C-alpha positions, 0 to 999 in steps of 0.5 A: 448494499455491501460496503464494497458497493457503497465505496464504489458508488462513492468513488464514482460520485466523488470523481463526478462531483470533482469534475463538475467543480473543476470544469465550472470553476466554482472552486477557485481560491477565495470562493465559498465552494473552494474555501469551505467545501473543497478545502474545508468539509471535503478536506476535513472528512478525508484527512480524518479518515486517513488519520484514523487508518494511520492510527491503527497501523502501529498497534495493529502491526505490533499485536498482529505480528506478535500473534503471528509469530506465537501462532507459527510456534517454530522459529525455523518456519518463521525464517522460511516465511521471511525468505520466501516473502523477501525473494518474491517481493524482489522478483515482482519488483524486477518484473514490474520495472522490466515490463514498464521499460519495455512497454515505454521504450516501444510506445513513447518514441512513437508520439510527439514529446510534450512542449512544456519545459521542465520546472525546478525540482528539489528533493531530500537526499535518500539515505544509503542502504548501509544506514537503512540496514543499521537503523532497522534495529531501534536504539529506542523502542518507544521512539520507533513506535512514536515515529511509526518506523515500520522496519524497526517495529517489525524487527522488535515485534518479531524479536519479542515474539521469538523471545516469548516462544523461548520462554515457553509455558510461562508466557501462555497468559501473555500470548492469550492477551496478545490474541485478544488485543489482535482481535480487538484491533480487527474490530476497530478496523471494522469500525473505521471501515464503516465510514469509508464510503463518505471518506472516499467520496470526500478524498476523490472529490477534492483531488479531482476538483483541484487537478482537473483534466488539463494536466492529464491532457498535456501529459497524455502519452506518459499517463496512458503508458504508465496506466497501461503498464500498471494494469498489465502488471496487476492483471497480467504479471501478478495474476499469472505469478499467483496462478503458477506459484500457488494454483489459486484462482485469480478471479476469486482473488481479484474479487476479494482484494477489491476493498483494499485496492479501493482504499489504496486508490483513495489514500495513496498510502500502502501503510494507511491501507494496511489494516484493510489489506490484512483483513482482506487476506485473513478474513476474505481469503483465509490466510492464517494470521501467522503468515499475513501478519508478517508478509503484509507489513513487510510488503507495505514497507519494501514492496514497490511494484507500482513505484518501480513501474513509474520509474521505468516509464518516467525514465524513458519519457524524460530521456525522450524529452531530452533526446538522450539515448540510454541504451541497453546498459542504461536500462539494465542500470535502471532495473537494478537501481529500482530493485535496490532502491525499493529496499534502501528508501523504505519508509522515507517520505515522498519515496517515489520521487526520491527513488526516481531522482536516485535513478536519474542521477545514476543514468545521467538524466537531469533531475529537473525533468521530474518537474514535468511529471509532478502535476499528475504524480498525485493522481497516478500515485493512487493507481500505483499504490493499488498495484503495490497493495495487490502485490502484497496480497499476492505474495501473502497468498503464495507464501501461505499456500506454500506453508499450508497456512491458507483455508481454501474453503474460505478462499473459495467462499464468495461471502467469507468475511463480507462486511455488511454492517457494524454489529455489536455483541450485546451479550458479550458487552454485558458480560464484560461490563459485569466482569469489570464491576466484580473486579471493582467491587473486590 
């Protein structure tokens, strides 16, 4: 079985086991199953996998971005890639929330509103856009790397890459070393991915065992409309945008982005999925690393298609619950706020709910209404993260095609970049060991 098939099987089994545990009630707090299996074994396996993915993010982004900037070779071309990426990410986010509001405004009022009263909700205050822009420049580079501040790491990596380009020939040896480190990081991604099926099973079994279907039934209208909007954007808007702006085949694209979508669904984190997304667009789709190393980390930081859709549907849903008519101006304000917030709250923990609270305050909805959707937010976060990751890959392919930095033969090859099993280059391993021994002897 291919890795994708194994992960899909693990996903199905995880959901099934989780439902059995939840329905039978054998995972209650204090029970052996609840304490040692759900909160013990499943939690540890899933948490270790997510930690391993996050471990890769900072070094992978650093070496990949440096390698990409040095590979571009032309500073003006780097500016072109950046502007195109930024414009496309804002465009897809605006389209996403406009579609969500239109769909929700048409369907939600047709059904009865939930009878549950909203619970108390509190959130951290989101930073103003001016602070975010100022803090893109790291005062302490070491601190930025230690904290995993992606905007600061991206800024420093690009600046260092441009500086190495300006040094010229004297930097060739450093550039070769960076390329080797980038390749080593991709092999590390390969190693972590090899244990993915077991981790995906553990993550989903634990999530479903704890959430169950009760909350989904109570908020069925909200859940169904939100999932419908997410699927429409993923399979409709994004694929149409890909076809129109790049001419690439959406069917092939969807087949090759499947791994990243599954990982995004399991981890509910665009940052944690970044190593898999990078591998999918470069190895499976043929996008040159010089483009992908910029657009993927950039997209994981500011691209909020799935979150924007959630904001649109949640705004209509809560307005309907409280019988508040927002009107055309209110909905336009929601669209504008969501697009701006997708940049202004980048990198903030709990970004989706913080952005939603900002939108509610702006249009006059009670922030306490967020308490209604908290119960199902974790599960829906998994779906919208898959949409976010797909949007990152779509923009990457469009920009790469416009810059002629995509190998169309690799994109069209169904077997390109497939990971069947973990392979070790024995000859290369022996040669490297001999080289180290000679250095030690000398």
